[in-house]
C-alpha positions, 0 to 999 in steps of 0.5 A: 247622192241626195241629202233629202232624208225623205226621197219621196218628198220633193223640196217644196213638199218637204218645206211644207212638211217642216212648216206644218211640224213646227206649227204643231210644236208651237201649239203649247206656246202662248202668244199674249202681249205683255200688257195683257198678262195677269200679275204673278200675284193673280197666279198665286191666288189661283193656286191657293183657290185650287188648293195647290202647293206651289214649288215654282212659278216661271214663264215658259214658252210665253206661258206661266208654268207652275210646278207643285203638288195638288190637294191630294199631294200628287206632283203636277206641272201646269201651263197657264194662259198668262192673260186668262189664267186658264189651264192649257195643259196639266200633267200629274205624276203617275204612280206617285201614290203607289210608290209612297204606299210601297215605301210606307209598307216597307217601313212597317214592322211585321205583326206577330199576330197577323194570321198569314204570317209564319210563326217561328218555333 
């Protein structure tokens, strides 16, 4: 019985497949020597120029990672190249404004003068 999960691939092809997969996963990593990194103060200055509220700043996979809120108050996570401070990837929380709007609507008390509201008699 063979332990190969991909019986249609021979061992050399399987090794190449695994290597290609690992390379694809490493695309988000930053490979910058520490001497070329911008200081954290430069990252904070960039965030201030962009109007971002920084909740956390850390190093992840060799890149700077910022978590915070943008100018519209939407949560985001950004990965920055540590040498150039260019945004490599930016993820925004989807639907957050809709959820907040729904919460606000639940907290409003109904108005008796609203034309669509049923009147109790």
